[in-house]
C-alpha positions, 0 to 999 in steps of 0.5 A, a space after each residue: 345725032 348719033 345715037 344707035 337708040 332714036 326709041 325708046 326703051 320704056 318698061 312694061 306699062 303703065 308709067 307716063 310719057 310728056 309730050 312737049 311739042 314746041 314752033 322755035 323762033 328764028 334766034 336759037 342763042 344757047 338752045 342746043 347747049 341748053 337742050 344737050 344739058 336738059 337730056 344730061 340732066 333728066 336722065 339722071 332724074 330719078 323717074 327718068 326712063 327714056 327720050 325720043 325727039 324730033 325736028 322739023 318747023 315742028 318740034 317734038 319732044 316725047 319722056 317716059 317717067 315710071 310716075 306722076 311724082 318724077 314728073 312733078 320733080 323733074 318740072 321743080 327741077 332749079 335748071 329746069 327752071 330757068 330753061 323754061 324761061 328762056 324758053 317763054 322769052 328766047 327760044 319758043 313762038 309757042 309750045 304745048 306739053 301734054 302729059 299721057 299715061 301709056 296704059 300699052 305699048 306695042 312695036 316690032 324691030 327688024 331682025 327681032 324674032 
């Protein structure tokens, strides 16, 4: 996708993760455009911290949020609600959303001391 930062740079915990796991149908009519628009909207949503996404047969997108109220406001965004309906009627065979509180995070990056 051309994004150099594929791993989200999140703040010190606690914060929240919304894990969206999906199986797409073959008909992706309008899917890519809507996906890009949802990312653009989410990035401008209060409380948004970052996102990571991968798709093979199974798609997994994890978005990170400051608090549960920020997640609720994102879910209620009018454009996002339209995309949710299109997901059910056009794009997804199945999906699951999980919300988790991140209590700890740590990692490694080559070149860091």
